C-alpha positions as CSV (number, residue, x, y, z in Angstrom):
1,M,5.2,-6.3,14.0
2,A,1.2,-6.6,12.9
3,G,-1.3,-6.7,15.2
4,I,0.1,-5.2,18.9
5,E,-0.4,-1.7,18.5
6,R,1.1,0.0,22.1
7,E,0.9,3.3,23.0
8,P,3.8,5.2,22.6
9,A,5.9,5.6,26.2
10,E,9.3,6.1,27.2
11,V,11.5,3.5,27.7
12,R,14.9,3.5,29.9
13,I,17.3,0.6,29.9
14,P,20.4,1.2,32.1
15,R,23.9,0.9,30.6
16,I,24.4,-1.7,33.4
17,A,21.1,-3.8,32.2
18,L,22.7,-3.5,28.4
19,D,26.0,-4.6,29.7
20,A,25.0,-7.3,31.7
21,F,23.5,-8.5,28.7
22,A,26.2,-8.1,26.6
23,V,28.4,-10.1,28.6
24,A,26.1,-13.1,28.4
25,L,25.6,-12.4,25.1
26,S,29.3,-12.8,24.6
27,V,29.9,-16.3,26.8
28,R,26.7,-17.5,25.3
29,T,24.8,-17.6,28.5
30,V,21.1,-16.4,27.4
31,A,18.4,-17.9,28.1
32,M,14.9,-18.0,26.3
33,R,11.4,-17.8,27.6
34,T,8.9,-18.1,25.4
35,W,5.3,-15.7,26.6
36,P,1.6,-17.3,26.0
37,D,1.9,-14.4,23.0
38,G,4.4,-16.9,21.1
39,I,7.5,-14.2,21.2
40,G,10.6,-15.8,22.6
41,W,12.5,-12.9,25.4
42,M,16.1,-14.1,25.8
43,Y,17.6,-12.8,29.4
44,P,21.3,-13.5,30.8
45,V,21.1,-16.9,32.4
46,G,20.7,-16.6,36.2
47,T,19.0,-13.4,36.4
48,W,15.5,-14.1,36.5
49,D,14.7,-13.5,40.2
50,E,16.8,-9.8,39.5
51,P,16.0,-6.8,37.5
52,H,17.3,-7.7,34.1
53,L,17.2,-6.7,30.4
54,E,15.2,-9.2,27.9
55,V,15.6,-9.2,24.0
56,A,13.1,-10.5,21.7
57,L,14.0,-10.8,17.6
58,M,10.3,-10.3,16.1
59,P,9.1,-12.3,13.4
60,G,10.4,-11.2,9.8
61,G,13.8,-10.7,11.3
62,E,14.0,-6.8,10.7
63,E,12.9,-5.6,15.1
64,V,14.8,-6.4,17.9
65,W,13.0,-5.7,21.1
66,L,14.4,-4.5,23.9
67,R,12.9,-4.4,27.5
68,M,13.2,-4.3,31.1
69,S,11.8,-6.9,33.4
70,T,10.7,-4.4,35.8
71,D,8.3,-3.2,33.5
72,R,7.6,-5.3,30.6
73,S,4.3,-3.1,29.4
74,G,7.2,-0.5,27.1
75,V,9.2,-2.1,24.6
76,A,12.5,-0.4,23.1
77,V,12.5,-1.2,19.5
78,W,16.4,-1.5,17.5
79,T,16.4,-2.4,13.8
80,I,18.1,-5.1,12.8
81,G,20.5,-3.2,11.9
82,R,21.5,-1.9,15.3
83,W,21.3,-5.0,16.6
84,W,24.1,-6.7,14.4
85,A,25.9,-2.9,15.6
86,F,25.5,-3.8,19.0
87,C,26.8,-7.5,18.8
88,G,29.8,-6.7,16.9
89,E,31.2,-4.5,19.9
90,L,30.7,-7.8,21.8
91,P,34.6,-9.6,22.3
92,G,35.0,-12.4,19.7
93,A,32.2,-10.9,17.4
94,T,31.9,-11.7,14.0
95,P,29.8,-10.1,11.1
96,P,26.6,-11.5,10.8
97,P,25.7,-14.0,8.5
98,A,24.8,-12.0,5.8
99,C,27.4,-10.0,6.2
100,D,29.9,-10.1,3.1
101,A,33.4,-9.9,4.2
102,R,35.0,-9.9,1.3
103,P,37.3,-6.7,0.6
104,T,35.9,-4.0,-1.5
105,P,37.4,-2.8,-4.6
106,V,38.4,1.0,-4.0
107,G,35.2,3.3,-5.1
108,R,32.4,1.2,-5.0
109,A,30.3,2.7,-2.3
110,H,27.2,0.1,-2.2
111,G,29.7,-2.8,-0.8
112,R,31.3,-0.4,2.2
113,R,29.8,-1.4,5.9
114,R,30.0,1.2,8.1
115,R,30.4,0.4,12.1
116,A,27.5,2.2,14.1
117,R,28.3,2.9,17.4
118,V,25.4,2.1,19.9
119,A,23.6,5.2,22.2
120,G,23.5,4.8,25.9
121,P,20.7,4.5,28.1
122,T,18.2,6.9,25.7
123,P,14.5,6.5,25.5
124,E,14.2,4.4,22.3
125,R,11.1,4.6,19.8
126,V,8.1,2.6,21.3
127,T,5.7,0.4,19.3
């Protein structure tokens, strides 16, 4: 996002926090709080007073930022593709809105969609 400069730092997101957010997202129990900078952060309903994962879709829709409520000074940055791959792993997931779900003829590589795997709680690029 233009105008926001951050020092590189290691951001650790525990797998349990990512799993809890995934469950909340899959059953549509995610709330949102908007910070003074205008960014809306989603979090699992009912977890505000305990450590939890917060997720924000950045303006322009190219990046998703993730952070832990216990340390909001650092964010992990995922591409929107990685976010859709993560969401695609959730129970009852549907393809992303921009995805063309029609079958692709054999030999047309540009129309194939590969399923990405989301890694565990590893440090991410921080901006």
